[in-house]
C-alpha positions, 0 to 999 in steps of 0.5 A, spaced: 636 887 888 629 887 887 627 895 888 633 896 882 630 891 878 623 893 879 625 900 877 629 898 871 622 894 868 618 901 869 624 905 866 624 900 860 616 901 858 613 907 855 606 908 857 604 901 855 608 900 849 614 895 849 621 899 849 625 893 850 630 892 856 633 899 859 641 899 858 642 898 865 638 892 865 640 889 859 648 890 862 646 886 868 642 881 864 648 881 859 653 879 865 649 873 867 649 871 860 656 872 859 658 867 865 656 861 861 660 857 856 659 858 849 655 852 848 650 854 853 650 861 850 648 858 844 643 854 846 639 860 850 639 863 843 636 857 840 631 857 846 630 865 845 628 864 838 623 858 839 620 862 844 616 857 848 618 851 852 622 846 848 623 839 848 629 835 847 627 833 839 627 840 838 633 842 841 637 837 838 634 839 831 636 846 831 642 846 836 649 843 832 652 841 839 651 833 840 647 830 844 651 829 850 654 837 849 647 839 849 645 835 855 651 838 859 649 845 856 642 844 859 645 842 866 649 848 866 643 853 864 639 849 869 644 849 875 645 857 873 638 858 874 637 861 867 633 855 865 628 850 868 626 843 866 619 841 867 618 834 868 611 833 867 612 834 859 619 834 859 621 841 856 626 846 858 624 854 859 627 860 861 626 861 869 624 868 867 622 872 861 627 877 861 632 872 861 629 870 854 628 877 851 636 879 853 638 872 850 634 874 844 636 881 843 643 878 843 642 874 837 644 878 830 639 879 825 642 874 821 642 869 827 635 870 828 633 869 821 637 862 821 634 860 827 627 861 825 628 858 818 631 852 822 625 851 827 620 852 821 623 847 817 624 842 823 616 844 825 614 842 818 618 835 818 615 833 824 608 836 823 602 831 823 598 831 817 592 832 822 594 838 827 591 839 833 586 845 834 589 852 831 590 857 836 587 864 835 590 868 830 593 862 826 591 860 819 593 855 815 597 857 809 604 858 806 609 860 811 614 863 806 620 863 812 625 860 807 627 867 805 631 864 799 626 864 794 623 857 796 617 857 801 618 852 807 612 849 806 605 849 808 606 849 816 602 855 818 602 863 817 603 866 823 607 872 826 610 869 832 614 862 830 612 860 837 605 859 835 607 855 829 610 850 834 604 850 839 600 848 833 605 843 831 605 840 838 613 841 839 612 846 844 607 847 850 603 853 850 604 858 855 600 858 861 596 864 861 
């Protein structure tokens, strides 16, 4: 229930520093994630790597499932209360940040790198020549995200890839 959840949230923190999910909270969330199909679980990993609400175009570009299966996976995740659809901007987001964190933690380091690389490549391919106003902390430059000795290109050099997505207009900025 909520008291357990609140205790686990408090236990997962370390004096204001982010320590990740506690073992029991990770186990609880892992059980929810484990109850979905493999395709839906893979899609959760894609969305977790994106880090912000994402639209169909981005998901279709990153997730290897065909469009019909992607829609079925989205429906499964929405019906299972893991994701929500935002009709005003036609994007999909995690219902709760802890589910996103658990999905991201389940990814292997190589899976994370591959997803971030695919996201960066897609963002560069779809970026406009005249990007919108840059958020604080984002500077034009070489992203260097390819990891294979060749730069992805001049998207934006930032710490979180999700900020690149906002600048490129691929995902909506997080509500403050």
